[in-house]
Kinemage of the C-alpha trace (Angstrom):
@kinemage 1
@onewidth
@group {chain A} dominant
@subgroup {mainchain}
@vectorlist {calphas} color= white
{ca met a 1} P 0.004 -0.031 -0.010
{ca lys a 2} L 1.364 3.404 -1.018
{ca leu a 3} L 0.604 6.294 1.346
{ca asp a 4} L 1.370 9.946 0.516
{ca leu a 5} L 0.368 12.858 2.714
{ca tyr a 6} L 0.094 16.254 1.034
{ca met a 7} L 0.434 19.011 3.607
{ca phe a 8} L 2.154 22.191 4.716
{ca asp a 9} L 3.784 23.017 8.031
{ca thr a 10} L 1.534 25.883 9.235
{ca cys a 11} L -1.754 24.128 8.516
{ca pro a 12} L -3.316 23.253 11.881
{ca tyr a 13} L -5.306 20.365 10.410
{ca cys a 14} L -2.085 18.991 8.862
{ca arg a 15} L -0.413 19.249 12.258
{ca lys a 16} L -3.147 17.113 13.808
{ca val a 17} L -2.571 14.396 11.204
{ca ile a 18} L 1.186 14.617 11.444
{ca asn a 19} L 1.037 14.373 15.282
{ca glu a 20} L -1.129 11.212 14.956
{ca ile a 21} L 1.402 9.767 12.523
{ca lys a 22} L 4.306 10.533 14.890
{ca met a 23} L 2.442 9.138 17.940
{ca ser a 24} L 1.594 5.940 16.086
{ca gly a 25} L 5.196 5.439 15.044
{ca arg a 26} L 4.245 4.897 11.389
{ca lys a 27} L 7.108 4.981 8.949
{ca asp a 28} L 5.179 4.012 5.792
{ca ile a 29} L 3.900 7.505 4.790
{ca glu a 30} L 5.709 9.846 2.393
{ca phe a 31} L 5.260 13.522 3.133
{ca his a 32} L 4.785 16.162 0.426
{ca asn a 33} L 4.959 19.805 1.497
{ca ile a 34} L 2.978 21.752 -1.147
{ca his a 35} L 4.528 25.105 -0.024
{ca glu a 36} L 8.078 23.818 -0.533
{ca asn a 37} L 7.590 21.819 -3.740
{ca glu a 38} L 5.647 23.163 -6.674
{ca glu a 39} L 5.539 19.777 -8.355
{ca asp a 40} L 3.878 18.275 -5.309
{ca arg a 41} L 1.326 21.098 -5.288
{ca gln a 42} L 0.541 20.537 -8.909
{ca thr a 43} L 0.199 16.800 -8.360
{ca leu a 44} L -2.246 17.401 -5.544
{ca ile a 45} L -4.385 19.649 -7.747
{ca arg a 46} L -4.172 17.385 -10.851
{ca val a 47} L -4.880 14.116 -9.073
{ca gly a 48} L -7.051 15.234 -6.148
{ca gly a 49} L -8.843 17.919 -8.067
{ca lys a 50} L -8.247 20.699 -5.532
{ca glu a 51} L -5.577 22.349 -3.425
{ca gln a 52} L -6.874 21.216 -0.051
{ca val a 53} L -4.722 19.832 2.670
{ca pro a 54} L -4.292 17.585 4.447
{ca cys a 55} L -4.797 15.004 1.778
{ca leu a 56} L -3.741 11.421 2.214
{ca phe a 57} L -3.429 9.494 -1.020
{ca val a 58} L -4.040 5.759 -0.403
{ca asp a 59} L -2.756 3.941 -3.474
{ca gly a 60} L -3.375 7.106 -5.473
{ca lys a 61} L -6.922 7.771 -4.193
{ca pro a 62} L -7.303 11.064 -2.303
{ca met a 63} L -8.761 11.330 1.226
{ca tyr a 64} L -9.474 14.725 2.722
{ca glu a 65} L -10.451 15.988 6.193
{ca ser a 66} L -8.099 15.497 9.079
{ca gly a 67} L -10.688 13.576 11.162
{ca asp a 68} L -11.303 11.095 8.323
{ca ile a 69} L -7.577 10.664 7.730
{ca ile a 70} L -6.847 10.060 11.453
{ca ala a 71} L -9.751 7.539 11.691
{ca trp a 72} L -8.466 5.696 8.634
{ca leu a 73} L -4.881 5.625 10.009
{ca lys a 74} L -6.089 4.209 13.335
{ca glu a 75} L -8.037 1.450 11.561
{ca asn a 76} L -5.267 0.553 9.110
C-alpha cells in the first residue's frame, strides 16, 4: 500500500494528522509539502482535483479531512 500525505507546516489540520502519525510510530507515509515543492502542489491539484490539505493518497486515491484521515490511520 502506498501512502502519500500532502500537507504544509503551518496548517493546523495537517499538524493534527502529522502528530497522529508520529504518535503511532508509522514509517510508511511519504510527506509532500506543497509550499516547498511546486511539483507536489501541482500533483495534488491534478490528481485530487483541488488544493486542499491535508490530503492522504491511499494507493493514488485522495482522502481529505483530518478527522477522516486520522480515523483511517487508526483502523489501518
